[in-house]
N, CA, C and O of each residue as an XYZ file, in Angstrom:
256
protein
N     -90.313   -110.607     61.712
C     -89.762   -111.437     60.652
C     -89.109   -112.696     61.218
O     -88.962   -113.679     60.492
N     -88.720   -112.696     62.469
C     -88.048   -113.843     63.062
C     -88.936   -115.087     63.094
O     -88.425   -116.206     63.094
N     -90.249   -114.908     63.121
C     -91.153   -116.047     63.189
C     -91.537   -116.599     61.825
O     -92.197   -117.635     61.744
N     -91.141   -115.933     60.766
C     -91.476   -116.387     59.424
C     -90.700   -117.662     59.092
O     -89.492   -117.736     59.320
N     -91.394   -118.656     58.556
C     -90.732   -119.903     58.165
C     -89.749   -119.645     57.034
O     -90.028   -118.867     56.122
N     -88.608   -120.296     57.099
C     -87.650   -120.187     56.004
C     -87.634   -121.458     55.160
O     -87.120   -121.462     54.041
N     -88.197   -122.534     55.699
C     -88.345   -123.770     54.922
C     -89.690   -123.761     54.204
O     -90.699   -123.332     54.763
N     -89.695   -124.231     52.980
C     -90.951   -124.449     52.278
C     -91.457   -125.817     52.729
O     -90.912   -126.847     52.332
N     -92.492   -125.823     53.552
C     -92.958   -127.065     54.168
C     -93.394   -128.098     53.134
O     -93.115   -129.287     53.287
N     -94.071   -127.654     52.093
C     -94.547   -128.585     51.067
C     -93.380   -129.268     50.356
O     -93.392   -130.483     50.161
N     -92.376   -128.485     49.971
C     -91.220   -129.054     49.279
C     -90.376   -129.929     50.200
O     -89.854   -130.960     49.774
N     -90.242   -129.520     51.463
C     -89.488   -130.319     52.428
C     -90.169   -131.662     52.655
O     -89.515   -132.705     52.672
N     -91.478   -131.629     52.827
C     -92.266   -132.862     52.998
C     -92.072   -133.789     51.806
O     -91.819   -134.981     51.980
N     -92.189   -133.248     50.601
C     -92.063   -134.067     49.401
C     -90.653   -134.627     49.253
O     -90.480   -135.775     48.842
N     -89.644   -133.822     49.585
C     -88.263   -134.288     49.520
C     -88.063   -135.484     50.452
O     -87.437   -136.473     50.071
N     -88.592   -135.393     51.665
C     -88.457   -136.488     52.623
C     -89.140   -137.746     52.092
O     -88.556   -138.829     52.126
N     -90.365   -137.613     51.606
C     -91.103   -138.759     51.075
C     -90.339   -139.385     49.909
O     -90.222   -140.608     49.827
N     -89.821   -138.550     49.009
C     -89.060   -139.060     47.854
C     -87.794   -139.787     48.289
O     -87.451   -140.829     47.730
N     -87.092   -139.238     49.291
C     -85.861   -139.867     49.764
C     -86.151   -141.187     50.474
O     -85.367   -142.130     50.371
N     -87.256   -141.258     51.185
C     -87.643   -142.519     51.821
C     -87.829   -143.592     50.744
O     -87.374   -144.724     50.907
N     -88.496   -143.233     49.646
C     -88.716   -144.193     48.557
C     -87.399   -144.678     47.963
O     -87.261   -145.850     47.616
N     -86.429   -143.768     47.850
C     -85.131   -144.130     47.273
C     -84.251   -144.929     48.233
O     -83.605   -145.898     47.837
N     -84.234   -144.515     49.486
C     -83.264   -145.048     50.435
C     -83.775   -146.172     51.324
O     -82.976   -146.927     51.878
N     -85.078   -146.298     51.470
C     -85.640   -147.285     52.389
C     -86.642   -148.175     51.661
O     -87.837   -148.150     51.957
N     -86.156   -148.944     50.725
C     -87.009   -149.870     49.964
C     -87.761   -150.775     50.934
O     -87.186   -151.277     51.901
N     -89.024   -150.975     50.674
C     -89.816   -151.840     51.521
C     -90.553   -151.121     52.633
O     -91.381   -151.725     53.314
N     -90.267   -149.836     52.830
C     -90.982   -149.064     53.847
C     -91.794   -147.999     53.136
O     -91.245   -147.190     52.388
N     -93.080   -147.995     53.364
C     -93.951   -147.000     52.759
C     -94.235   -145.908     53.786
O     -94.928   -146.138     54.777
N     -93.704   -144.744     53.542
C     -93.912   -143.591     54.415
C     -94.724   -142.577     53.619
O     -94.322   -142.184     52.525
N     -95.840   -142.160     54.149
C     -96.696   -141.215     53.419
C     -96.897   -139.904     54.171
O     -97.483   -138.964     53.634
N     -96.415   -139.835     55.407
C     -96.604   -138.620     56.193
C     -95.309   -138.219     56.887
O     -94.456   -139.056     57.180
N     -95.184   -136.925     57.140
C     -94.038   -136.387     57.878
C     -94.619   -135.551     59.010
O     -95.479   -134.703     58.777
N     -94.162   -135.780     60.217
C     -94.732   -135.068     61.361
C     -94.381   -133.580     61.323
O     -93.306   -133.179     60.877
N     -95.317   -132.793     61.799
C     -95.089   -131.360     61.922
C     -93.960   -131.053     62.876
O     -93.234   -130.075     62.695
N     -93.806   -131.886     63.896
C     -92.717   -131.706     64.859
C     -91.359   -131.846     64.184
O     -90.421   -131.118     64.509
N     -91.253   -132.786     63.239
C     -89.984   -132.978     62.537
C     -89.667   -131.764     61.658
O     -88.524   -131.307     61.619
N     -90.674   -131.244     60.957
C     -90.476   -130.055     60.121
C     -90.059   -128.869     61.003
O     -89.173   -128.102     60.627
N     -90.688   -128.719     62.161
C     -90.337   -127.644     63.094
C     -88.899   -127.795     63.569
O     -88.175   -126.805     63.677
N     -88.474   -129.038     63.857
C     -87.104   -129.280     64.284
C     -86.112   -128.918     63.173
O     -85.065   -128.329     63.441
N     -86.444   -129.269     61.929
C     -85.573   -128.914     60.804
C     -85.450   -127.394     60.671
O     -84.362   -126.869     60.432
N     -86.562   -126.708     60.827
C     -86.574   -125.238     60.764
C     -85.637   -124.666     61.836
O     -84.843   -123.767     61.557
N     -85.736   -125.189     63.051
C     -84.905   -124.746     64.169
C     -83.424   -124.974     63.862
O     -82.606   -124.075     64.056
N     -83.077   -126.169     63.386
C     -81.677   -126.488     63.082
C     -81.140   -125.623     61.944
O     -79.995   -125.175     61.995
N     -81.953   -125.387     60.927
C     -81.508   -124.549     59.812
C     -81.252   -123.117     60.273
O     -80.242   -122.514     59.910
N     -82.165   -122.578     61.072
C     -81.975   -121.217     61.596
C     -80.683   -121.120     62.412
O     -79.913   -120.172     62.254
N     -80.451   -122.104     63.284
C     -79.242   -122.097     64.105
C     -77.985   -122.231     63.260
O     -76.979   -121.581     63.542
N     -78.030   -123.057     62.236
C     -76.883   -123.220     61.328
C     -76.556   -121.898     60.639
O     -75.398   -121.486     60.580
N     -77.588   -121.242     60.123
C     -77.378   -119.971     59.425
C     -76.819   -118.920     60.384
O     -75.865   -118.220     60.045
N     -77.405   -118.804     61.576
C     -76.931   -117.805     62.542
C     -75.489   -118.073     62.957
O     -74.702   -117.138     63.102
N     -75.137   -119.345     63.149
C     -73.762   -119.684     63.497
C     -72.793   -119.342     62.377
O     -71.702   -118.826     62.623
N     -73.198   -119.634     61.136
C     -72.349   -119.301     59.990
C     -72.144   -117.795     59.885
O     -71.044   -117.339     59.575
N     -73.193   -117.022     60.139
C     -73.083   -115.564     60.085
C     -72.128   -115.064     61.155
O     -71.303   -114.191     60.885
N     -72.225   -115.603     62.366
C     -71.346   -115.153     63.449
C     -69.883   -115.492     63.186
O     -68.995   -114.750     63.603
N     -69.620   -116.601     62.501
C     -68.238   -117.008     62.217
C     -67.680   -116.378     60.938
O     -66.477   -116.448     60.690
N     -68.534   -115.771     60.134
C     -68.096   -115.212     58.849
C     -67.202   -113.995     59.077
O     -67.498   -113.152     59.923
N     -66.105   -113.906     58.317
C     -65.229   -112.742     58.483
C     -65.931   -111.451     58.054
O     -66.737   -111.451     57.124
N     -65.619   -110.365     58.737
C     -66.180   -109.065     58.388
C     -65.318   -108.482     57.276
O     -64.466   -107.623     57.502
N     -65.565   -108.969     56.093
C     -64.731   -108.605     54.952
C     -65.564   -108.771     53.689
O     -66.259   -109.774     53.530
N     -65.498   -107.814     52.810
C     -66.229   -107.903     51.554
C     -67.727   -107.711     51.751
O     -68.183   -107.365     52.841
N     -68.486   -107.940     50.683
C     -69.940   -107.741     50.726
C     -70.722   -108.998     50.438
O     -71.952   -108.972     50.431
N     -70.040   -110.093     50.201
C     -70.708   -111.348     49.851
C     -70.622   -112.321     51.004
O     -69.544   -112.585     51.537
N     -71.783   -112.854     51.387
C     -71.807   -113.889     52.417
C     -71.510   -115.219     51.745
O     -72.231   -115.634     50.839
N     -70.460   -115.883     52.182
C     -70.026   -117.116     51.552
C     -70.467   -118.323     52.360
O     -70.621   -119.407     51.798
N     -70.670   -118.171     53.631
C     -71.124   -119.264     54.479
C     -70.071   -120.266     54.620
O     -70.263   -121.272     55.302
């Protein structure tokens, strides 16, 4: 299960393209590199694992 993607690549790609249109007027970006998506996946996994390690051992709800 550790190798399963947690990011939806299609939605992440579309979000990036949409944000480029909003934030970078005059630049037409139509592609997102696979390396960038992989890097985002890596950072998200590390963020989640760090939050879990710092979370108090109390209650049953993960608050992050």
